[in-house]
C-alpha positions, -999 to 999 in steps of 0.1 A, spaced: -383 -835 288 -369 -809 264 -346 -779 267 -374 -754 277 -387 -777 304 -352 -781 317 -348 -743 319 -381 -739 336 -371 -762 364 -340 -742 371 -349 -706 363 -377 -680 366 -402 -681 338 -398 -644 331 -360 -648 326 -366 -677 302 -392 -657 282 -370 -627 280 -341 -648 268 -362 -665 241 -377 -632 229 -343 -616 225 -328 -648 211 -356 -650 184 -348 -614 174 -310 -621 172 -315 -653 152 -338 -635 128 -313 -608 118 -282 -630 119 -283 -643 83 -290 -610 66 -261 -595 85 -239 -623 75 -248 -618 38 -241 -581 43 -205 -589 51 -198 -592 14 -210 -556 9 -181 -532 15 -205 -504 25 -221 -525 52 -192 -546 63 -181 -528 95 -217 -522 107 -224 -559 101 -192 -571 118 -200 -550 149 -236 -561 151 -228 -598 146 -201 -595 173 -226 -580 197 -252 -607 189 -228 -636 195 -215 -619 227 -251 -615 240 -259 -652 231 -227 -663 248 -235 -644 280 -272 -653 282 -266 -690 274 -238 -692 298 -260 -678 326 -287 -703 317 -261 -731 316 -269 -740 279 -234 -753 274 -234 -762 237 -249 -728 228 -224 -709 250 -194 -728 235 -204 -722 199 -212 -685 206 -178 -682 222 -161 -697 192 -179 -674 168 -174 -643 190 -136 -651 190 -137 -654 152 -154 -620 150 -128 -605 173 -102 -615 148 -122 -600 119 -128 -568 139 -91 -563 148 -75 -575 116 -92 -550 92 -100 -580 70 -126 -586 44 -146 -618 48 -141 -645 22 -167 -669 8 -156 -698 30 -161 -677 61 -196 -665 49 -206 -701 42 -194 -712 77 -213 -683 93 -245 -692 75 -241 -728 87 -236 -714 122 -267 -693 118 -286 -724 107 -275 -742 139 -288 -713 161 -321 -714 141 -323 -752 148 -319 -745 185 -346 -719 183 -369 -746 169 -358 -770 197 -369 -744 223 -403 -739 205 -410 -776 203 -394 -783 238 -371 -809 222 -337 -819 234 -311 -794 222 -298 -806 188 -261 -816 187 -236 -792 172 -225 -802 137 -188 -811 140 -180 -789 109 -190 -758 128 -162 -763 153 -136 -760 126 -128 -723 119 -125 -715 82 -94 -698 67 -105 -662 72 -78 -648 50 -90 -631 18 -81 -650 -13 
């Protein structure tokens, strides 16, 4: 039994469908927003939008008891909180880490579609990059 089947045994079908629809939209725009962080004209808009995306994923996955997803979204949301409050510019190491995070969320989307077990979080994603500008 995969992740979607597990959710369907514990939650209403409509809640799961709504989560998956919103999740798909958020995952789709995640990487372009990450790339936009290197553009000074789009930086603040992208930071705020990405913070909102990870906050929403954290809340929804927490409600649905998808622990690995909730933990990773919390870690990333906390990193974005630092970036929002510190008036920083994101360095290449941070952008690479965020793209890898985005890939993990895309893999989980595929796990939902295929009703597979949720893929394990890559250990490297749990190590925050040095977010100081070089």
